[in-house]
N, C-alpha and C positions, 0 to 999 in steps of 0.2 A: 504494500500500500504506500510505503514511503516513496518508492520509485514512481508510482502513478501520480502521487502528489507533486513530484518534480516534472511531470509531463512525459514520463517514460512510457511510450505506447506499448512496448514489449512487456513491461511489467504489468500494465493494465490488462493486456491480452492474457497473460498468465492467470491473473485474478479471475477473469471471465471464464477461462477454460476450467479452472479449478472449482468454481462455485456455480456455474450455470445450471448444473443438474439440480442443485439444492433450490435455486430460485425458480426454475421452470417447474419443478415438482411441486413446490409450495404454491405457486400461483395457479397451477393446473388443478390442484386439489381444492383450492379456495374458490376458483371461478368456474370450474368445470372444464371439460375438454372442448375448447372452441378456438377460433382464430384470435381471440383477444389475449390468449395466454402468452404467445410469443411477443406481442406488442407490449404488454405490461412488463414482461421479463426484460425486454430491451430497455424500457423506460427506467427500470431499476438500475441497470448498469450505466445508463446515461447519467442518472442522478449520482451514482458512485463516482463517475469520472468528474462531474462538475463539482462535487463536494470533497474531492480527494484532498485538497489543500486544507480543509477544515477538520478532517478526520484526526482524532486524538485517540491513541491506543489505550483508553482507560478500561475498555471491555474487549472481549474477543471480537475479531473482525466479523465473524459470522453473525454475532448478535447485532452488530451495527447494520450489516447487510440485511438481515431478516427484519429489522425495524423499518428500514426503507421499503422492503417488500410489503410488510404489513400495511404501511401507510398508503402505498399505491393500490394494493388490493382492496382495502376498505374504501378508498376513493372510487375505484371502479365499481364496487358493489353498490355504493350509493348512487352513482351515475345510472346504473342499470335499474335501480328502483324508480328513479325519476323518468327513465325512458324504457319502460318494460317491453316495448315493441322491438327493441334492439337485442333482446335476450335470445341467445341461440340455445338449441337443445344441449343438455348437459352431456349427452353421450354421442354427439355428432361425430362422425368419422371413426367410430369403433370398428375394428376389424371383425369380419365374420369368423365364426369358430371353424376351425379345421375339422374335417371329418375323421382324420386319423391323428391320434395323439401319441406322441413318442413315449408317454408314460403308460400307455396301454389302457387308458380310461375309455369307457364307452361314451358315445355322444350324449346319452341322457345325463350322465354324471357331469360332463362338460357344461351342458345347458343349465343344470341346477347350480353349479358353481358360478357360472357367468351371471345367472339371475341373482344369486345371493350377493355377488360383488356389486352389481348394479344397484341393488337395494341398499347396500352399505354406503355406496357413494352418494345415493340420493339422500339417505338419512343424515350423513355428514354434511352435505350441501345445504340441508334444511336447518341446520343449527344456526344460532345467532353468530355473528362475525367472530367475536372474541372466543367463544367456545369452539367454533370450527378451527380457528387458527391454533388454539391450544392443542386440539386433537391432532391436527395435521403435523404440528411440530413434534409432538410426543410420539405419535404412532408411526408416522412415515419418515420423519427426519431424525428420530431417536434423540431428541433434545432433552436435557435435564430440566427439572422444575425451575432451577435457578436461571437457565438460559431462556426458558419460556417467559418467566417473570420479567427478565430484562427486556425482552422483545415487546411484551405487552404492557410494561410499566406497572407490574403487579408484584405483590409480595409472594413468597412461596406458599403461604397459607391460602392466599386468594387463588393462586394457580391450582392448588389441590382442590379447592372448592369448585372452581370453574370446571375442571376436568370431571369431578364427581357428578356435577349437574349434567354435563355433556354426556357422560356414560349412561346416566339414568335416562335421558331423553333417547339416546341411541337404543338402549335396551327396550324401551317402550315401543319405539318405531319398528324394531326388528323382532318383536316378540313372537310373531307367527313363525319366523324362521328358527328361533331358538328352541321352540317346543318340539321340533322334529326329532 
């Protein structure tokens, strides 16, 4: 980051390469799989480049990066609420299931697993912004309570409470699948 702050494009490219999966994955899980994901992820890195000179290593770089990501994702979510006609299908562009699975699973099992995953994604997507961000960071990005708290501006106790409420809502939303 110090190199990027000095205008070193190669150092910035290394940052992007190292952290783009984290940013794209987080944005994708927060906004759904659509064309906006790449645009928002690109905006995150544009902000990083523009803010490089102001960055102070008081916290982990990924915490700072995810805070920028959170702000842009929440802004995009609010924009979508104001302009609901712009909202694209959450599962647009999903690949069709293959008829032959290398693990030897039968197509019915594949369909059930795909259906369950779609329902999990929908349930997570339906959570309030902060709960969704906490779940995404914990479940998919394997972030600690401390890191999630730093990104969301919450205490560890508040993060635990937020995740508890999110898990309770997810359990209720997925109850019919949990009873199988």
